[in-house]
C-alpha positions as CSV (number, residue, x, y, z in Angstrom):
1,M,-57.5,67.1,-142.1
2,G,-60.1,64.9,-143.0
3,D,-61.3,61.3,-142.2
4,T,-57.9,59.6,-142.4
5,G,-59.9,55.9,-142.2
6,H,-56.9,54.9,-140.0
7,Q,-58.0,51.4,-138.0
8,R,-56.3,50.6,-134.6
9,Q,-56.0,47.3,-132.8
10,C,-56.3,47.7,-128.9
11,P,-55.7,44.5,-126.2
12,G,-58.3,43.7,-124.6
13,K,-59.0,42.1,-121.0
14,V,-60.3,38.2,-120.8
15,N,-62.8,37.3,-118.1
16,T,-61.1,34.1,-116.7
17,T,-63.9,33.4,-114.4
18,Q,-67.6,32.4,-114.3
19,N,-68.4,35.7,-112.3
20,D,-68.6,38.7,-115.1
21,D,-66.9,41.2,-112.4
22,E,-63.9,39.5,-112.3
23,W,-61.1,40.0,-114.8
24,S,-57.6,39.8,-115.1
25,W,-55.1,40.9,-117.8
26,T,-53.7,38.6,-120.3
27,N,-51.1,38.1,-122.9
28,K,-53.5,36.8,-125.4
29,I,-54.8,39.8,-127.6
30,Q,-57.9,40.2,-128.9
31,P,-58.0,42.7,-131.2
32,I,-60.7,45.3,-131.9
33,S,-61.0,47.1,-134.8
34,V,-62.1,50.8,-134.4
35,T,-62.3,53.1,-137.6
36,F,-61.5,57.2,-136.6
37,S,-63.3,59.5,-139.1
38,G,-64.1,63.2,-138.4
39,Q,-62.3,66.2,-138.5
40,S,-58.9,66.6,-135.9
41,G,-57.8,69.7,-134.7
42,L,-59.6,72.4,-132.0
43,K,-63.2,73.5,-132.7
44,N,-65.7,76.2,-131.7
45,M,-62.4,78.3,-130.6
46,P,-63.2,82.0,-129.6
47,A,-62.4,84.2,-132.4
48,N,-59.3,85.9,-130.7
49,I,-57.7,82.3,-131.1
50,S,-55.4,81.8,-133.9
51,A,-52.7,80.3,-135.3
52,E,-50.3,82.9,-134.4
53,S,-51.9,83.2,-130.8
54,D,-49.3,82.5,-128.1
55,M,-49.5,80.5,-124.8
56,T,-50.8,83.3,-122.6
57,D,-54.0,83.9,-124.9
58,F,-54.7,79.9,-124.4
59,L,-54.0,80.8,-120.5
60,N,-56.4,83.6,-120.8
61,L,-59.2,81.0,-122.0
62,F,-59.2,79.8,-118.4
63,L,-57.7,82.1,-116.1
64,D,-59.9,85.0,-117.4
65,T,-60.7,88.0,-115.6
66,E,-63.7,87.0,-113.8
67,L,-61.1,84.3,-112.1
68,L,-58.5,86.6,-111.4
69,N,-61.3,89.2,-109.9
70,K,-62.2,86.5,-107.6
71,M,-58.7,85.6,-106.5
72,V,-58.1,89.3,-105.4
73,E,-61.2,89.6,-103.9
74,Y,-60.5,86.6,-101.8
75,T,-57.0,87.3,-101.3
76,N,-58.0,91.0,-100.1
77,S,-61.0,89.4,-97.3
78,R,-58.3,86.8,-95.9
79,A,-56.0,90.1,-95.5
80,E,-59.1,92.0,-93.7
81,Q,-59.8,88.9,-91.7
82,T,-56.1,88.4,-90.4
83,K,-55.9,92.3,-90.0
84,T,-59.2,92.0,-87.8
85,D,-57.7,88.6,-85.8
86,K,-54.5,89.5,-85.3
87,P,-54.1,93.6,-85.7
88,N,-50.4,93.1,-84.4
89,D,-49.3,90.6,-86.9
90,Y,-46.5,92.2,-89.0
91,Y,-47.7,91.4,-92.6
92,A,-51.3,92.4,-91.7
93,Q,-50.1,95.9,-90.4
94,R,-48.1,96.5,-93.8
95,W,-50.9,94.5,-96.0
96,F,-51.8,96.8,-98.9
97,N,-54.8,95.3,-101.2
98,V,-53.3,93.4,-104.2
99,T,-54.8,93.9,-107.9
100,V,-55.8,92.2,-110.7
101,A,-52.5,93.5,-112.3
102,E,-50.5,92.0,-109.8
103,M,-52.3,89.0,-109.3
104,R,-51.4,88.4,-112.9
105,A,-47.6,88.9,-112.0
106,F,-48.0,86.4,-109.1
107,V,-49.3,83.8,-111.1
108,G,-46.8,84.7,-114.2
109,V,-48.9,85.7,-116.9
């Protein structure tokens, strides 16, 4: 996909007062010509992303192991706080630390 040379026209806002800070919309379209060029599509993608990649491959770009580890760390830390603050709490008494695999399942990955 190379340079398509397409041009688009965009409606503009028209200043209807003497003050440049005050603008209002108008039905009078003042076309602006913009030429788009260059390569379209994704750029600088990791080597493990390809045309055959599925949605979890893309999700893992954002929801990576480092983030999941932090989610697990803070979840388990909060549970420990609850166990200390409320030792008789029903959920605190039955709490088991979560793992990264369990967190992935919870998030739906």
